[in-house]
Structure formats: structure tokens, C-alpha cells
NUPA-314201 format. One record per residue (C-alpha): x, y, z; residue number from 1; residue in three letters. Coordinates in steps of 0.2 Angstrom, whole numbers, plus 2048, in hexadecimal, padded with zeros to 3 digits. Example, Ala and Ser with C-alpha at 12.3 -4.5 7.8 and 13.67 -1.06 7.14 Angstrom:
<pts>
PT  83E  7EA  827  1  ala $
PT  844  7FB  824  2  ser $
</pts>
This chain:
<pts>
PT  BEC  9AB  604  1  met $
PT  BF9  9B9  606  2  tyr $
PT  BF3  9CA  608  3  gln $
PT  BFD  9D5  5FC  4  ser $
PT  C09  9DF  607  5  pro $
PT  C0A  9EE  5FB  6  thr $
PT  BFF  9FA  606  7  arg $
PT  C07  9F5  616  8  phe $
PT  C19  9F3  611  9  cys $
PT  C19  A02  606  10  ser $
PT  C14  A0D  615  11  ala $
PT  C20  A03  620  12  leu $
PT  C2F  A03  615  13  leu $
PT  C2D  A14  60C  14  gln $
PT  C25  A1E  61A  15  arg $
PT  C13  A24  61B  16  asp $
PT  C14  A36  622  17  val $
PT  C02  A3C  61F  18  ser $
PT  BFC  A44  630  19  ser $
PT  C0B  A3E  639  20  leu $
PT  C1A  A49  636  21  cys $
PT  C20  A56  62A  22  cys $
PT  C2E  A50  61F  23  val $
PT  C38  A59  611  24  ser $
PT  C31  A53  600  25  ser $
PT  C42  A51  5FA  26  ser $
PT  C44  A42  606  27  arg $
PT  C34  A39  601  28  leu $
PT  C34  A2A  5F6  29  arg $
PT  C23  A2B  5EF  30  arg $
PT  C29  A2B  5DD  31  gln $
PT  C27  A1B  5D2  32  ser $
PT  C36  A11  5D5  33  pro $
PT  C41  A0B  5C6  34  ser $
PT  C42  9F9  5C3  35  pro $
PT  C4B  9F1  5D2  36  pro $
PT  C5C  9EA  5D0  37  ala $
PT  C5D  9D7  5CF  38  pro $
PT  C61  9CE  5DF  39  leu $
PT  C71  9C6  5DD  40  arg $
PT  C72  9B9  5EB  41  ser $
PT  C77  9A8  5E7  42  his $
PT  C6C  998  5E8  43  ser $
PT  C5D  9A0  5EF  44  pro $
PT  C52  995  5FA  45  arg $
PT  C41  990  5F3  46  pro $
PT  C34  99B  5FC  47  leu $
PT  C2A  98B  5FF  48  ser $
PT  C37  986  60C  49  glu $
PT  C34  995  617  50  thr $
PT  C22  991  61C  51  gly $
PT  C1E  9A3  61C  52  ala $
PT  C0B  9A2  620  53  ser $
PT  C08  99A  631  54  pro $
PT  BFB  9A0  63D  55  pro $
PT  BFE  9B2  643  56  pro $
PT  C07  9B4  653  57  leu $
PT  C02  9BC  664  58  his $
PT  C11  9C7  668  59  pro $
PT  C13  9CD  67A  60  val $
PT  C12  9E0  67B  61  pro $
PT  C20  9E9  683  62  pro $
PT  C1E  9EE  696  63  pro $
PT  C17  9FE  69B  64  pro $
PT  C23  A0D  699  65  pro $
PT  C25  A0F  6AC  66  his $
PT  C2F  9FF  6AE  67  leu $
PT  C42  A01  6AF  68  ala $
PT  C4D  9F8  6A2  69  ala $
PT  C54  9ED  6B0  70  thr $
PT  C44  9E5  6B4  71  glu $
PT  C47  9D7  6A7  72  leu $
PT  C3B  9CA  6A2  73  ala $
PT  C40  9B8  69F  74  ser $
PT  C38  9AA  694  75  gly $
PT  C31  9AB  683  76  pro $
PT  C2B  9BD  684  77  gly $
PT  C35  9CD  684  78  ile $
PT  C3F  9D7  690  79  ala $
PT  C39  9E8  696  80  ser $
PT  C41  9F7  68F  81  ser $
PT  C42  A09  694  82  arg $
PT  C37  A17  68D  83  thr $
PT  C40  A1F  67F  84  ala $
PT  C3C  A2B  671  85  cys $
PT  C3D  A23  660  86  pro $
PT  C4C  A27  654  87  met $
PT  C49  A34  648  88  gly $
PT  C49  A30  635  89  asn $
PT  C39  A28  635  90  gly $
PT  C37  A1D  644  91  thr $
PT  C27  A25  64B  92  ser $
PT  C21  A27  639  93  arg $
PT  C25  A14  636  94  leu $
PT  C1A  A0E  645  95  tyr $
PT  C0D  A1B  641  96  gly $
PT  C0B  A14  62F  97  ala $
PT  C09  A03  636  98  ile $
PT  BFB  A08  642  99  ala $
PT  BF3  A13  635  100  lys $
PT  BF3  A05  628  101  thr $
PT  BEC  9F9  634  102  leu $
PT  BDF  A03  63E  103  asn $
PT  BDB  A11  631  104  gly $
PT  BE0  A1F  63D  105  ser $
PT  BEF  A29  641  106  ala $
PT  BFB  A23  64F  107  ala $
PT  C01  A2F  65C  108  pro $
PT  C0F  A3A  656  109  gln $
PT  C19  A37  666  110  his $
PT  C16  A26  66C  111  pro $
PT  C1D  A22  67E  112  glu $
PT  C22  A11  678  113  cys $
PT  C20  A06  669  114  leu $
PT  C13  9F9  66B  115  val $
PT  C13  9EB  65E  116  pro $
PT  C02  9EA  655  117  pro $
PT  BF7  9DB  659  118  asp $
PT  BFD  9CE  64D  119  ser $
PT  BEC  9C7  64B  120  glu $
PT  BE9  9D6  640  121  gln $
PT  BF8  9D3  635  122  leu $
PT  BF5  9C7  627  123  asp $
PT  C04  9BD  620  124  pro $
PT  C0E  9C5  613  125  ile $
PT  C18  9BD  604  126  asp $
PT  C2A  9BF  607  127  pro $
PT  C2D  9C1  5F4  128  lys $
PT  C21  9D0  5F4  129  glu $
PT  C2A  9D8  603  130  leu $
PT  C3B  9D5  5FB  131  leu $
PT  C34  9DF  5EC  132  glu $
PT  C2E  9ED  5F7  133  glu $
PT  C40  9EE  5FF  134  cys $
PT  C48  9EE  5EE  135  arg $
PT  C3C  9FC  5E8  136  ala $
PT  C41  A07  5F7  137  val $
PT  C54  A03  5F3  138  leu $
PT  C53  A06  5E0  139  his $
PT  C5F  A14  5E1  140  thr $
PT  C6C  A0A  5EA  141  arg $
PT  C79  9FD  5E3  142  pro $
PT  C72  9EB  5E3  143  pro $
PT  C76  9DF  5F0  144  arg $
PT  C87  9D7  5F0  145  phe $
PT  C88  9C5  5EA  146  gln $
PT  C8D  9B8  5F7  147  arg $
PT  C8E  9A6  5F3  148  asp $
PT  C8A  997  5FE  149  phe $
PT  C98  98B  600  150  val $
PT  C92  979  600  151  asp $
PT  C9A  970  60F  152  leu $
PT  C91  95F  60E  153  arg $
PT  C9A  94F  611  154  thr $
PT  C94  93E  60F  155  asp $
PT  C87  941  61C  156  ser $
PT  C75  944  615  157  thr $
PT  C65  948  61C  158  ser $
PT  C53  946  615  159  ser $
PT  C4D  955  61E  160  his $
PT  C4F  968  618  161  pro $
PT  C5E  970  621  162  pro $
PT  C5C  97D  62F  163  ile $
PT  C62  98E  628  164  arg $
PT  C69  999  636  165  val $
PT  C6D  9AB  634  166  met $
PT  C78  9B5  640  167  gln $
PT  C7A  9C8  63E  168  trp $
PT  C7E  9D7  648  169  asn $
PT  C74  9E3  63E  170  ile $
PT  C7B  9F3  646  171  leu $
PT  C6F  9FD  652  172  ala $
PT  C68  A0C  649  173  gln $
PT  C6B  A17  658  174  ala $
PT  C7D  A12  658  175  leu $
PT  C80  A13  646  176  gly $
PT  C7A  A25  645  177  glu $
PT  C7E  A2B  656  178  gly $
PT  C8E  A22  65E  179  lys $
PT  C98  A17  652  180  asp $
PT  CA0  A24  648  181  asn $
PT  CA2  A1B  637  182  phe $
PT  CAD  A29  62F  183  val $
PT  CAD  A22  61E  184  gln $
PT  C9A  A1E  61D  185  cys $
PT  C8F  A2B  616  186  pro $
PT  C81  A31  621  187  val $
PT  C74  A2D  614  188  glu $
PT  C79  A1B  614  189  ala $
PT  C74  A1A  626  190  leu $
PT  C62  A21  625  191  lys $
PT  C56  A14  62C  192  trp $
PT  C49  A16  61E  193  glu $
PT  C55  A0D  612  194  glu $
PT  C61  A04  61E  195  arg $
PT  C52  9FA  625  196  lys $
PT  C4E  9F4  613  197  cys $
PT  C60  9EE  610  198  leu $
PT  C5F  9E4  620  199  ile $
PT  C4E  9DC  61B  200  leu $
PT  C55  9D9  60A  201  glu $
PT  C64  9CF  611  202  glu $
PT  C58  9C5  61C  203  ile $
PT  C4C  9C2  60E  204  leu $
PT  C59  9BD  602  205  ala $
PT  C5F  9AE  60D  206  tyr $
PT  C4F  9AA  615  207  gln $
PT  C55  9A3  625  208  pro $
PT  C4B  997  630  209  asp $
PT  C53  99E  63F  210  ile $
PT  C59  9B0  640  211  leu $
PT  C65  9B6  64E  212  cys $
PT  C68  9C9  64F  213  leu $
PT  C71  9D5  65A  214  gln $
PT  C70  9E8  65C  215  glu $
PT  C5D  9E8  658  216  val $
PT  C56  9F8  65D  217  asp $
PT  C47  9F8  651  218  his $
PT  C3F  9E7  657  219  tyr $
PT  C2D  9ED  65A  220  phe $
PT  C2B  9F9  64C  221  asp $
PT  C34  9F0  63E  222  thr $
PT  C3A  9DE  641  223  phe $
PT  C2C  9D7  64C  224  gln $
PT  C1D  9DD  641  225  pro $
PT  C25  9D8  631  226  leu $
PT  C2E  9C8  635  227  leu $
PT  C1E  9C2  63E  228  ser $
PT  C14  9C4  62E  229  arg $
PT  C21  9B9  626  230  leu $
PT  C1E  9AB  632  231  gly $
PT  C2C  9AE  63F  232  tyr $
PT  C2A  9AE  652  233  gln $
PT  C35  9BA  65A  234  gly $
PT  C3D  9BE  66B  235  thr $
PT  C46  9CE  670  236  phe $
PT  C51  9D1  67F  237  phe $
PT  C58  9E2  681  238  pro $
PT  C68  9E7  68A  239  lys $
PT  C64  9EE  69B  240  pro $
PT  C6E  9FE  698  241  trp $
PT  C6F  9FF  685  242  ser $
PT  C7B  A0C  67E  243  pro $
PT  C6D  A11  672  244  cys $
PT  C64  A1A  680  245  leu $
PT  C72  A26  681  246  asp $
PT  C6E  A2C  66F  247  val $
PT  C61  A3A  66D  248  glu $
PT  C51  A35  665  249  his $
PT  C55  A22  666  250  asn $
PT  C49  A14  663  251  asn $
PT  C4C  A0C  674  252  gly $
PT  C59  9FF  679  253  pro $
PT  C62  9F3  66E  254  asp $
PT  C63  9E1  671  255  gly $
PT  C63  9CF  66A  256  cys $
PT  C54  9C8  660  257  ala $
PT  C51  9B6  65B  258  leu $
PT  C44  9B1  64E  259  phe $
PT  C3F  9A0  648  260  phe $
PT  C33  99A  63B  261  leu $
PT  C23  993  644  262  gln $
PT  C1F  988  635  263  ser $
PT  C2F  97E  638  264  arg $
PT  C32  97F  64B  265  phe $
PT  C28  97F  65B  266  ala $
PT  C2E  988  66A  267  leu $
PT  C32  97D  679  268  val $
PT  C3B  988  685  269  asn $
PT  C42  99A  685  270  ser $
PT  C4E  9A2  691  271  thr $
PT  C54  9B4  691  272  asn $
PT  C65  9B5  699  273  ile $
PT  C6E  9C4  6A0  274  arg $
PT  C80  9BF  6A0  275  leu $
PT  C8B  9C1  6AF  276  thr $
PT  C9D  9C3  6B1  277  ala $
PT  CA7  9C1  6C1  278  met $
PT  C96  9BE  6CA  279  thr $
PT  C90  9CF  6C4  280  leu $
PT  C81  9D2  6B8  281  lys $
PT  C87  9DA  6A8  282  thr $
PT  C7F  9E4  69A  283  asn $
PT  C80  9D6  68E  284  gln $
PT  C72  9C9  68B  285  val $
PT  C6E  9B9  682  286  ala $
PT  C5E  9B0  67C  287  ile $
PT  C5E  99D  67C  288  ala $
PT  C4F  993  675  289  gln $
PT  C4C  980  674  290  thr $
PT  C42  97D  664  291  leu $
PT  C3A  96D  65D  292  glu $
PT  C3B  969  64A  293  cys $
PT  C29  966  645  294  arg $
PT  C2D  95A  638  295  lys $
PT  C39  94F  641  296  thr $
PT  C36  952  654  297  gly $
PT  C48  956  657  298  arg $
PT  C4C  962  664  299  leu $
PT  C5B  96F  663  300  phe $
PT  C60  97F  66C  301  cys $
PT  C63  98F  663  302  ile $
PT  C6C  99E  66D  303  ala $
PT  C70  9AF  668  304  val $
PT  C7C  9BB  672  305  thr $
PT  C86  9CB  670  306  his $
PT  C95  9CC  67C  307  leu $
PT  C9E  9DC  683  308  lys $
PT  CA7  9E6  676  309  ala $
PT  CB8  9EF  675  310  arg $
PT  CCA  9EB  679  311  thr $
PT  CCF  9E9  68B  312  gly $
PT  CBF  9DF  68F  313  trp $
PT  CC6  9CE  68B  314  glu $
PT  CC4  9C6  69C  315  arg $
PT  CB3  9CD  69E  316  phe $
PT  CAE  9C5  68D  317  arg $
PT  CB5  9B5  693  318  ser $
PT  CAB  9B5  6A3  319  ala $
PT  C9B  9B9  699  320  gln $
PT  C9F  9AB  68D  321  gly $
PT  CA1  99F  69C  322  ser $
PT  C91  9A4  6A3  323  asp $
PT  C88  9A2  693  324  leu $
PT  C90  990  691  325  leu $
PT  C8A  98C  6A3  326  gln $
PT  C78  991  69F  327  asn $
PT  C78  988  68E  328  leu $
PT  C7F  978  697  329  gln $
PT  C70  978  6A2  330  ser $
PT  C63  97C  694  331  ile $
PT  C6A  96F  689  332  thr $
PT  C6A  962  697  333  gln $
PT  C7D  960  696  334  gly $
PT  C7E  960  683  335  ala $
PT  C70  953  681  336  glu $
PT  C67  960  676  337  ile $
PT  C70  966  667  338  pro $
PT  C75  978  667  339  leu $
PT  C79  987  65B  340  ile $
PT  C80  997  663  341  val $
PT  C80  9A7  658  342  cys $
PT  C88  9B7  65D  343  gly $
PT  C93  9C6  65C  344  asp $
PT  CA0  9C1  669  345  phe $
PT  CAA  9D1  666  346  asn $
PT  CB9  9C5  668  347  ala $
PT  CC6  9BF  65C  348  glu $
PT  CCA  9AC  65B  349  pro $
PT  CD9  9B0  665  350  thr $
PT  CCF  9B5  674  351  glu $
PT  CCB  9AA  683  352  glu $
PT  CB9  9AA  681  353  val $
PT  CBB  9A2  670  354  tyr $
PT  CC6  994  677  355  arg $
PT  CB8  991  685  356  his $
PT  CAB  98E  677  357  phe $
PT  CB7  983  66D  358  ala $
PT  CBC  978  67C  359  ser $
PT  CAB  978  685  360  ser $
PT  CA3  967  68A  361  ser $
PT  C95  96D  67F  362  leu $
PT  CA0  967  670  363  asn $
PT  C9E  976  665  364  leu $
PT  CA6  97A  655  365  ser $
PT  CA6  98B  64C  366  ser $
PT  C9D  989  63B  367  ala $
PT  CA7  996  631  368  tyr $
PT  CB7  98D  634  369  lys $
PT  CB1  981  627  370  leu $
PT  CB3  98E  619  371  leu $
PT  CC6  98E  61C  372  ser $
PT  CD2  983  612  373  ala $
PT  CD7  978  621  374  asp $
PT  CC6  97A  62A  375  gly $
PT  CCE  980  639  376  gln $
PT  CCF  993  636  377  ser $
PT  CC2  9A1  639  378  glu $
PT  CBF  9AD  62B  379  pro $
PT  CCB  9BC  62A  380  pro $
PT  CBD  9C8  62F  381  tyr $
PT  CAA  9C9  633  382  thr $
PT  CAA  9DC  636  383  thr $
PT  CB4  9EA  62D  384  trp $
PT  CB2  9FC  630  385  lys $
PT  CBB  A0D  631  386  ile $
PT  CB8  A18  641  387  arg $
PT  CC1  A28  646  388  ser $
PT  CCD  A1D  650  389  ser $
PT  CD2  A13  640  390  gly $
PT  CCD  A04  636  391  glu $
PT  CC7  9F4  63F  392  cys $
PT  CC7  9E3  637  393  arg $
PT  CC2  9D5  642  394  his $
PT  CBA  9C4  644  395  thr $
PT  CAD  9C6  651  396  leu $
PT  C9E  9BC  64C  397  asp $
PT  C9B  9AA  64D  398  tyr $
PT  C8F  99B  64B  399  ile $
PT  C93  98D  657  400  trp $
PT  C8B  97C  655  401  tyr $
PT  C8B  96B  65D  402  ser $
PT  C97  962  652  403  arg $
PT  C91  950  658  404  gln $
PT  C7F  953  654  405  ala $
PT  C7F  960  646  406  leu $
PT  C89  962  636  407  his $
PT  C8A  972  62B  408  val $
PT  C83  96F  619  409  arg $
PT  C88  980  612  410  ser $
PT  C8E  991  618  411  ala $
PT  C8C  9A2  610  412  leu $
PT  C9C  9A9  60A  413  gly $
PT  CA2  9BA  610  414  leu $
PT  CA4  9CA  606  415  leu $
PT  CB5  9CD  5FE  416  thr $
PT  CC0  9DC  602  417  glu $
PT  CBC  9E2  5F0  418  glu $
PT  CA9  9E1  5F3  419  gln $
PT  CAA  9EA  604  420  ile $
PT  CB4  9F8  5FC  421  gly $
PT  CC1  A05  603  422  pro $
PT  CB4  A0E  60E  423  asn $
PT  CB0  9FD  617  424  arg $
PT  C9F  9FA  620  425  leu $
PT  C91  A00  622  426  pro $
PT  C8E  A07  610  427  ser $
PT  C81  A0A  603  428  phe $
PT  C83  9F8  5FE  429  asn $
PT  C82  9F0  610  430  tyr $
PT  C79  9F6  61F  431  pro $
PT  C84  9F0  62E  432  ser $
PT  C96  9F0  633  433  asp $
PT  C95  9DD  636  434  his $
PT  C92  9D0  629  435  leu $
PT  C84  9C4  62A  436  ser $
PT  C88  9B1  62C  437  leu $
PT  C7C  9A4  625  438  val $
PT  C7E  991  627  439  cys $
PT  C73  982  622  440  asp $
PT  C73  974  630  441  phe $
PT  C6D  962  630  442  ser $
PT  C6C  956  63E  443  phe $
PT  C79  948  63C  444  asn $
PT  C71  937  637  445  glu $
PT  C73  92E  647  446  asp $
PT  C6B  93D  650  447  gln $
PT  C5B  93C  645  448  glu $
PT  C50  937  653  449  arg $
PT  C46  940  661  450  pro $
PT  C4F  943  671  451  leu $
</pts>
């Protein structure tokens, strides 16, 4: 039986400010919302497939604040993070609302660090109700863009439900407000109170079985508590020296996060990888997890990463990619275990790191090439933004998969230039400068057996 999330989610999504902070009444959203705009996503998944009500999780709390960011943990838990003040615009209020709702008492106004609430106290929530909460908060914004799934099935069929994988650089809040300088994006469009609801709405619309995120700097106060109540198990691995920490009133370091539905998969092994380049440890990370399909007993590995950004770092990215491939070679027992790799590679298809993945002995293919007419070309863009330095339109995000063991049943189409609009991303319509990628995978028929 689901507990109605109205009290919890309203406080979480719309901010409960009583006894926590003084906020201008003009910025509060306590009025009755107008009817939410219809969600225009194509071919929604039946909510029964998501298995949103497994037993609650036991999240690992973050380490004491005296631990340095470089003291990184490995395994299925989390990595340590530096102490940091929360971002403004409602972060401390957000966590305070969670604590107040659950415990009936006000949380500290200036917490040293954000500790996730004990999930044993958190009952499951209905994803449809959470989606309605998000839409109520967003009622003054334009509706979500329509994106259609493209059916890519061939003659191969599977009697089992597909595995839906979502890849997304969600844009760290500290970077969006403090460093990225999106000159055409209104400041109000970047406010966390509503932007987090746009992110959640996108996730809830496509209902992934596995969610791979980059630039996550609100793991403990937003994504972990909410997604755990939707049935996901999560792992977070922050960058050792996150650029978010350079922003005043940040919410801690950003990093990669990986979530999977516990009703569909069991965790077999988890590895946090700090990538190296030219024998040096770098600031970029990856998470690799071996999962077992509960229904079929099949094993596969899912990995998420975020490589070094910016022009001039091509050789550095190539070295990071080679290090990641070497790690994955070991984790998958020499490609014996099927593999899916999601990430913001910060690399165009012309770069060496892309060629490394395409020619690896792991036998990987890029899923989004299948949307092209010849099946050989990547999309024209996965990120499109305007900074003070000019307009940037690049293909940087990928979902790689083991082509001998897996096939792509469908992939979510990208936004058109007309939908994105002349001011590009992010915007009031879309919360990130990167587009989300979503694919449905199935095991090939001759692979439908336990390893």
C-alpha cells in the first residue's frame, strides 16, 4: 500500500520554510496550482513494469565532515565528500523539510553536511503521484517537449521486458548558477526549486530501470531520498576536486550517480573507479556495477562516467578512456559479462577516445548510431548551449553496449532545433544543457542463459 506522498513531496518540492528560513512571500508557491499541463511524452511505460514498491533501502550515510575529498571509498557505498555549505535557493530548506516531515521537529538551519534520512522511515511513494507533484510546482512553465521513441527491433525477439537505460548529464546546480555562464538562459530558469522538478519530471516520464547521471550535486538531499522511495538503489561517487566547491554556498561536490530498480535487479558487485591518465590519478570518476536480472538470472555490467572537458584535453580524455576500458575488461571477465557504458565523454566522434571504445575488444557499439539513416552516424548534437564565448553544439554523450550479447529495441529521439529554440539550453522548458538519452535493451536470444 503506497503512502500518499502529498505531505512529504509538497514540502520537498515546494519548500517548507516554517522555522527554517525567511523567504520573500513573492517567491513562495503556496497558492493553489492551476491544472497541470498534460505530459506529452510518447509511449509511456506501464507503471507496473517499474516495480516501485520493494523493501526500503539502507543507504550508507556520508562520512564525517573532517574527511578530505581525496579519501575515497570503493564498493557499493559512497565516496567521501568535503564539508560544504548548501547552495542557496532552498537547499537547506529542502533538507530541513524532509527532516521536519519525518521527525516532527525542525532541522538545523546550517547543517555541516547533508545526511540522508534513514530509509526505514521512508515508505514507498507512487511515481504517478510524485509526477503530479512535480507538474503542480511547474504549472507556470511550458509543458515538457514531446520526444518519441524510435522502434529499432529487428527479427530478434525476447519474451522478457526490455531493460530501459537512461543516460543524462543533469547540470550541477552550482555550475549552472555559478560558473557555466549561460548568457541566453534567464536566471529564473536555473532556480533549483523548479529545476529539480523538471529533472524529476523527465526521469518519471521515461521510468528507466537503470539511471546513469553526471554532474549530480544534490544526491543526498533530493535524488537519493526520492528515488529510493520509488524503488531504486543508488550509488554516488563525487569528483575528488569538484569545481562546484569553488562556488560560494555550494551543495558539496558533484559526481556520477547510478540507480537501478531493486525489483528487477540484484547487485552482485560494485566498483568506484578514479580514472587515471598517463599514470596520474585524475579528477574524473566512474562507477561500474554487475547486476543480476531477478527474472532470468542473467548478469550484465552497467557503468557510468564523465570524462575531462574542454578543447585541448583530447589526449587526456583518450588516456582516461583507455583506463576505463582496462578496468571494464577486468570487471566483465574479458567481455564474458555483457556491458553497457553510459557517459558524458566530452568528446566528439572524431576523437581518439571514441575510436578506442568503438574498436575495443569488449565489442561495443554506440546505441544512438542506430537512429541514423545508415546506422553508422552519431546524432548531430547531444548538447547545445550559448555561453559568453559563443554557441556550442556538440555530440558528447553516449550509450555503449555489447553488440554480441545485447540489442537495442528502441531509442528516444532527440529534441529538434525548433523545440530547443534560439536561446538553446538550458531553458524554462528543459533543465540541462545536455539531452537525456534513453534506450531499451534486450539480451540476444542465444544469450538468454545464465553465465
